[in-house]
N, C-alpha and C positions, 0 to 999 in steps of 0.2 A: 187446062182449065188455071193451075197455077201460075204456068206463065201468063196468060192473059190478064191476071189478077195482079202481077208482077208489073206488068207493063202498064196497066190502069193505074194503078197506085201511084206510078212515077210519074205518068204524066199527070194525071187528073190531081194529087193534091199538091205537085210543084208549080203548075200553072194557076191553080186557084189564088193561094197567096200572091204570087209574083204579080198577077192583073189586079188585085184588090187592095194589097197594101200600099200604104205610102213611106210607112216608116217599118222596120223590122221588129217583132213581138221583144219585150221587155229581155227576158233569157237571153234570145241570139244576141242583140244588142250587148250585153254584159260580156257572153261567152266570145265575142268579135273582140273586145278589149282586152280580155283576160289572155285570149291566145297570143296576140304580139308579145306578150311577154315572156313565152315559153315555160311558166313555171310548171310545177310537176301537180300543184294542186294550190289552192283557194282557202280563204276562209270557210267557204260554203261545202266544196265537193272536190274530189279528185278532176283533171284536169283535164279528160279524155275530149268532151265534146267542143272547148276551146280550141283544144289541136288539129281537131277534124275542120271547125269554119275557119281558121289560119292558115290550112292545107289548101281549104277551096278559093281563099282568097287571092292566095300565091299564083296558085295555078290558072284563075281567072284573070285575075286582076279587077275583081268586082264585088261588091257589097250587096246582097240583098238574093236573088233567086237562088246563086248556088247553096245559101244557107237551108232554103227548105227542099234542093235537092237531096244534099246531103241527109237531110231529116228523113226523106222517103228511102234512101239507100239502105239506112239503117232499120226502118218498116220494113221493107221487103227483104232483106236478110235476114229478119225472124220470121217470115213467112217461108222462107225457103229450108232452114232450121227446123221449123215446125212441120213443113212435109217432109223432110228427109227423116226424122225420125217417127212420125207417123207411118210411113211406108216400111218402116223395120218393123213396128208393133201391131197394127192394124190391117194391114195393106194400102195400096195405093189408091184406090176408090175412096175409102173412107179417109186416108188422109188427106186427098185432096179435099174432101168436105167439111173436116174439120181445121182445115187452113183455110178456105173459103168462109166460113162460120165466123171469121174473125173480124171480117166487113162489118159483123151486128155489133160490134164490142167500139165505145165511143172513142177509148185509149188509142185504136189504131186510126182515127180518122180526124175529126175537128181539131183536138190538141195538136195534132202532128207537125203543123207549118211551125211553131214554138218548137225547134231542136233545144232541148235539154239533158238533164241527165238521166231523165225518166224514159226518154225514149234512148238514149245510147246506151243503156243497161237492156234493151228490150232481145236484141240479137243474142247476146251472151246468155240471158236466161233460157234460149230455148236450145242454143249450140250446149251446155253444160248436160243436159239432160240426154241429148244425142248422143255425144261424145263418150259420157258414162256407158249408156248402155252398150254402146260397142267395145267398151273397152273390157267391160265384165263377161260379154258373150264370146270375144276372139278372143280374148287373154293376149290383149298387144300390148308389149311395152309404150309402143307408138302413140296408142290411141289413149292409155294412160297420161302421156306427156301431152298429148291435145287438152284431155281432160284438165288438166294443171293451169297449161296456158289459155285457155278460156276462164279458167276462175280465175286467174290474175286480172286476164284484161276485164272483167265483169267488174273489179272492185276498182279499177282504174276509172270505169266508168262511172259507178256511184258505189259507196259502200253497202248500199241495203244489197247488194249481193249475198254478203255474209249470211243472209235468211236463207237464200237458195242453197248456198254450199253447207249451211249446219242441216240440212233438210238432206243434200245428197249424203253426206257422213252417215247420218240416221240410218237411211234406207240400205249401205253398204252393210251397217253392223247388223240390218234386221234382216236382209235378204239373204238364204243360205249359200246361193251360187259367189255372189257378191264376196260375202264373208269369206269364201274359198280362195279367191283371190289375193286376201292378204296375207297369204304364205308364200307369194309369187313375189318377184322384184318390182313388176309394174305399178302398183298403187305407191309405193314408196319412191319410186322415179320421179312420177307424176308428182307426188307432194314435194320432192325436195326441188323441182322445174317451178312450182307455185312458189314455195316458199322465197328462192331466187329473185322471181321476178316482182314480186310485190314487196322485196325489201327496201327500194329506194321507197317506195309509200310509207311503210311503217316507220322509216326511219324520220320521215317529212314529218309524220304524224306525232311522233315523240317530241320533235324538237318545238314542234307548233302546239306543243299542248293538245293536240286531239281536238284541234278548232272544229273541223267539221262536224266531230261527234256533238260538240258544244252547240252547235248550231242547230243539227237535228235535233237534240232535245230542247232548245227553245222553241223552236218552231213546233215542237208537239205540245208545249204547252200552253203557246199561244192560240191552238184550236181546242184546250182543253174543255173551253166552256160550253162546245158545241157537243162533246161525248161523243162516246162510241156509237151511238144510235143515230148520228147523223153521219158517221162513216158508212153505218151499213146503207143507210138510205142512199146517200149519194153513189155509193159503189154499185148497188142494186139497180139505179138509174143508168148506171155505164152500161149496163147489161140486158137491158130489156130488148136490144135489138138481136141479139144474138137469140134469145127464148122466141121473140116473134121467128123467126126464121127457122128456128127448129119445130115451131109450130105449123109453119105453113109447107113444110119438107113432110108433115106428116109423123114426125117422130116425138111429139107430145102429145101424151092421152092417158086412156084409163090405164093402168098397169105398167107406167114407167117409172123405173127402168128396165131394162131386160125383159121387156115384153115384147111380143109378136104379133106382127098384124094378123087379122082375120084370114087373108087371105095372103100369105105369105110368099112374095114371086121366089127365083133362085136366087142364093145370095150371092152377091159380089164378093164375097171373100169369107174364110174359114171363120168359126166361130171364136172369139176373143178368149186368149189364154188367160186365165187368174192370174197370174201373176204381172202379165201385162197389164189388168185393168188397176192392182194394185201400185205398181210405177206410177202409173198416169197420175191414180188420186193422190199420192204421195209428193210428186214433185210440182202438182198443180197447187194443192191445199196446204200442204207444209208450210211454206214460206208464210202465206196469210195467216194460219194459226199461229205461227212463230210472233209475226208482229202484232197481232190483236194481243196476245198474251201480255207480249212486254209492254203496252199498252196500258193493260188493266194494271198490271204490277206498278208500272209507274206513276199510275194514276194522270195519265195524259190522253191523248186522243191521236187520232192519224187523219193524214186529210186522203180524200179519194184519189187524187194522182199518184201518190205513193205506192200504189194499189195495182198501176199501168202495166209493169210486167210482171206481174203475178198471174194472170192470166193469159198468157201466151198458147198455153196447152187446154186451156178451156174445151175449144172446139173439139180438138181430139179427146179430151174426155168424155164432151156430152156425147159424141160420136160411138164411142166406145160401151157407155150405159145402153147405148139404144142399137146395139150392136144386131140383135134380134128384129129390129125393124126395119133397116134398113135396106134401100134397095136401089136400081138405076132410077126410079122414079124419085126418090128423096135427091140424091145427088143431083139430079138435073133440077129440082126445083133449089135447091142450096144454090148453084150455079146462077140462076135466074134472079135470086135474090141479090145474091153479090154482084153482078152486073149492074142491076138496077141503085145499088147504096154507091157503087163506086162511081158511078155517073152523076146522080142526083144529088146527093152529099157535100161533094165538093163544089156546086154549082151554087146551093142553099147557102153554103158557107161565106162564099165570093158576094153572092148577094146583101147577105146580113153587115159584112163589114163594107161592102160598098154602099148600100142605102137604107142600110135596118137601123132600128133604134139604139142608141147610147145605153150603158150599162149605168144604172142609179144615178142619171142626169148628165153622166160622165162619157164623152167618145170613147172609144176605143183606142188604145196608144197606136195601134197599126194605121189609124187614121191621119197621126201629127204627121206635119210636114217638113220630112227628116232632113231631106235635101235643101233648101231651103234655111231651116234653122243652123243648120252645119255651116254653109259658105258663108251665110251673113255675119257668124260670131266668129269663125275662124278670120273673116277679113277685117273684121273690127280689131282683131290682136295684132295682126298683121300690120296696119296702117298706124297702130299706134305704138309697137315697138320693134317694127322692121324685123324681126325675129320670125321662124318657125315655130307653132304652137306644138310644144312637147308635152304639158301636162292638162288636164282636165279635172278640174275636183267640182264634186257634188252629189247630190243622189243619182244613185247606176244610170237612172231613166235620163234624167236630162243631161249630165254628164256624157251617157252616153252615145246620145244623139248626137251631140256635137263634134265628139271625138270619132266615132265610127267611120265616117267616109271624109275625114280629114286627110290632104294629102300627105303630113309628116308622119303620120299615125302616132298621133299624141297618147301617154301613159293615162290611165283613170286614176284619180285619187278619191276611193272610194268614201263618203261622206268625209273627205279630209282626215280619216283614222291610220296612221302608219299600221296599223295592227291588220288593217283589213287590205293594204296596199304596200307589202314590205318591199316595193320596187320602187318606193318613194323616200327619196333621201331629204333631210334640209339643206344638204348640198346641192343635189339637184334640182330642188327648188330654188336654192341662192341663184343658181346658175343658169336656170332655163326660165325661170318665171313659170306664172302658172294662171290660167284663164279659172275664175268661179263660176258656177251656174246654177241658178235654181229657177224653178217654179213661181213666175212675176205675180200669178194670181193667188197663189197658198202663201207666198212669200215665205215658206220655210227652209230655213237655212240652217244646214247641221250644225252643232254645237262647235264641233271643231273647228271650223271655218268661219264663225261668227264674229270673232275680233277681226281675223282679217277684212273682212267684208265691211265692217265699221270704220276701218281704219283708210279705208282707200274709196272713192268718187264710184257709187254704184250707179248702173245706167242699166234700162229695160230697152229691149226688140218687141217690137208688134209683129207679131203675120196673121196675115188671112188664110182662114181654114175652113171647110167648107162648113163649120159649125158657126161660123164668125155671126150670123144674121141672131140667131138666139143665145149663144154665148158669150157673144163679143169676141175680138182678136184674140189670138195667143200670145201670151207676155212671156217672156226668159228674162229674167232678169240677170247681170253678170257684172263681175269686177275684175278688173286686171292686175295682176299683180307682177310687174315687169321683171324682167332679171336684174340682177346686182351688176 
């Protein structure tokens, strides 16, 4: 059943965006542009998603569908680690049910075509609890080294993995058997491996004045007006599907949790050990509690997407709570629900993208004519300068659309701000020139580029797209700053 889930996720959620998108999502465009720089991190996050997308481009020679496949590979890796952990803790049948329940969590479906740091950290939030449990139970230095490696990799995916690591450290100190391991070399070898692996990232953060943490703080302040109440509402909406699946399976009802059916069939697995239940509760809810506490203390708020990795183990926890009610019928019903979700939701996604309404009167970015925009503007640059395009400057979305599929792999100069793109230097601009682009309808030009735009002759390219009859043609303004 888990194998079918993995295959279905890979096929359906790779095809849905590949067939319906005419432009990659914003985070994908931005990561593609960063990936060609091979930087350790950016002003937003560590750069693991960028590395993954650049590898996919080098291997396939294609921009677009490989990004959707890469995203789903991270998602199915999460499924596999969740199942492996669940099989250790609650048995194979219950583990399968807990894994299949994740198709009812919106974070594993609709957002996944936009590969970003939230998706990149997902498998590590399942792999760390899996390796940690084995390290404690088997008292093997190898498993402790693996814990350290997964923990470090999680931080390279996104720094919020630190919430999981703090939770894991707290559980080690709280659980008696885990505490006993501290008297053995294993945990300290794992800690040493972790520190060695994260040292380059820590060094980068120090020399860059912890830029990603400042970015995260700024984003938290931006959503402050919504308040934590909006976060809880949005989070609950993303979890409605898993509750519906539990209800269909007959695992929600009077007396839940820890309740039994009136006519209980033969159990599929032994009763859940209390220590197992506590572990699942801690590693599932601990990071969420820490995040909420941090937002409360800092008088900020949270975005629901930031909680996407925190619910990897929600299905296992739900099955553990309903273990006395769980039987073959529940497993079968959960399997049917998962099959329906894995077929219908991607179809619905593709239909909404291709034919659905716009968002607040503005078409979805994935409907922009990316290939035409890039080809025409790169052609304009080549005709005027006779040189390959090496630098595209502007807001990440417009500049990325132009540069992501350009033949000479130009660098992105985000907002024209050297602090955000340290690979762009005045010497490079003088030597290679620069194409500055902006949305011709909004006419918003980043302040760092405004003087250059005013000093050169600005032009506009118009593009026909699906919404041209209602909104008019798409306009991209540009200025060519030739090489000296």
